[in-house]
Phi, psi and omega in degrees: 000294177231074187301323181294325179292315183285334180272351185299328184268003177290143178287152173299163180303115182289346180276351182233153174228160178255127176242166178244123180237120182053038177083003182245132177292144181215125179271126184228160177292135183294324186262016179257162176282154178299318182298314178303315181293320179294316178296321178297332180261019176060035174254115187279127173234122179300141177198145179240315189270357185269132173223118186301335179280346181253344184095181184253144174235340176063025186285322187286335181062017178285336185264024181296136180225158175268130179243123181302132178090353178252146179274132180075194180258150177235149177288132182283349182276346185262000000 
């Protein structure tokens, strides 16, 4: 009957969060790495030591990013 009215009180997808990359909002999976999500959305982040089949070790430090509210830079693969 009025789907927008009845859906208005539904919570956003708890499996996803919205982040801002280069001033643009991007919806990403909550339990995924930042690097995986950025690469899936065709946003290039330099990285050497990361292989999704092996997991992350963050040794090369090439994928460092600034995260609002965090001190310093963090590896996006972890």
